[in-house]
C-alpha positions, 0 to 999 in steps of 0.5 A: 507553482500554484495549483489550476483551479481544481477541476471537476469533470475528466475534460477538464482535467484533460484541458489542464493537461491540453494546456501543459502541453502548450506551456511545456509545464509538467502536473503534479497530480494531488488527491488528499496529500497523505503522501504528499512527504512519499520522494522528492521536491518538485516544481509543478503546476499542481492537477488536485483532484479533490473535485472528482468525487463522488461513488457512480455506481455501487452494486452490492449484490456484483461486488462491484463500486465505480468511483471517482479519483477525489472520493475519501477512502473513509468514506468508502469505507463506512459505505462497504461497511454499511452493506458488510462488504469491504476492500479484501486488500485492506487498503490505509491511510498514511497521513499518521504516518506524517503526523497527519490525522486520518482522513485525508488518504483519495481511493485514487491516490490507494490505487495509482500508489498500489496501496494495501495493507498486511490482509496483502497476503490473502486477498491480494493486492490494490491491482488485483480489485482493479477491475478498470477505469477511465484516465486521461493521457500526457496527450490530453486524450481520455480513453478506457480500459477493463471493465466493470464487472468482474467477469469481462477480463478486458484490459486487466493487464491495464488496469494492473498498469495503473495501480502502483503507477504513481501518477507518472502517466495519467491521470485516472478519473474513473476507478471499478472494484472489485468489493469482497464479503466481509468475513462475520468473524475475525481471531487475532492469535499471539505467539509472543517471545519468539526472535525474529527470525523464530517468527518467520519461520512461525509464520511460514510454519502458518502460512504454508498450513490449511488453516488460510491465514488471512495476515501474519505479521511480527512485532520485536520487544524493541518497538512493544512495551513487553515481549515480541509480538508474533500475530496471525489473522484468522476470519471465516465463519464461527465454526470454521474458525475456531476449527483454524485456530486449534489448527494452528495451536497444535501446528505452532505448538514447538514455538510456545503457547498460542493465545487469542487477543481481545478486539481491542487489542488484535484491533490496536496491532494491526492499526500500528500497522498502518500508522506504524507508530511504534517506529516513532518519528524521528527516524527516515523511515523505509519499506522493504519488499523482501523474500520472508524467510531473508527478513531476518536476515536483513533486520539484524544488519541493523541491529547495532544502528540505533533502528527499528523495524517490525515485521509485516507481511510474514516478513515479506514486509519491513518496516524500518525506521533507523538513520543508516544510510539510504546505500546501505539500506537498498544494499542490504536489501539487495543483497536478500533478493529484494528492494527498498524504498524511503518513504519517511525522508528527513533533510539529510536523506530527503532531495538526495535519496532516491524514493523508489529503488533503482530498477536494473538497465532494462527494468528502468528501459521498460519503464521509459518506453511504457512513460513515453507511450502514454506522455510522450511530452513527459507533462506527468516526469516532475522528477519527483520520483 
């Protein structure tokens, strides 16, 4: 179905939901389209959010930013950088994963999808930084949750529910986010030549130390032009960074020589974990969440299946490109207590395998009750997921 026009305020959103209720139609919330390729194709009225754009309030001293959902992520990153601040959950634009130019991701889509990059293991997830929001429910009711100051904890649980809701509960119309001071110095340390299993062990040692590692990832040799690389990021003030680097050199001496990457090389490696360019664009792409110590076991199941992978979050997140059967992928994750999300499908998997890992019956029933509380008529239940 065609879009309904571009709403410019939350009352327009409420009117659009009321119209859909009257017509018994479904609404598909749309932002910049950077994640439109995730999930099944749907037939629904498109509810564009790009008309609700712009900064409502930004108080650098209080580390609080209030914005409309259609505001481009890139604009906010630049705004914060000008004040030496950043989003600690390290959000990124999914556009390049689908062959699109970067710059289309919106902050509403980022929060709704719970997008967090390599810094998540130290900075927390999107839900940890969402202080409050305004939204329109499936009843066409405007409501607010949370607050606009860090000390106000009212509604925090509802804010956590909004993150990763994927537009299945309500349409966000305003978000208040906590931001953080940008560390003055940052160093990326590299351990070359490790196997997947040794890399996981090395990252575990680093993360368990007092070195305050901000991010840890591993690139197998198969996705590089040279040997494998296990990378660790530390940041802070200069003397502290230097001391923690020496600490890690001593702790990880048994795994090889740890060296500091050039700034451009380091940026390229961390950027590749957002664009996933080393994995190519031909095969379906999976996002597997698992206990870090089980990451090498999961990857081992695909060693003879013409697959490629990278580890982020110290092994807790596996990006996997494979043509393996979706059921095989999900079973490989489930056997290690994890779950797999189909991020980028192909013609064979797109409308066959659901995007999300099927939840346990009890969890599925709880999710259904939560959705019914916000959207009893199923206006936002398009079947995409």
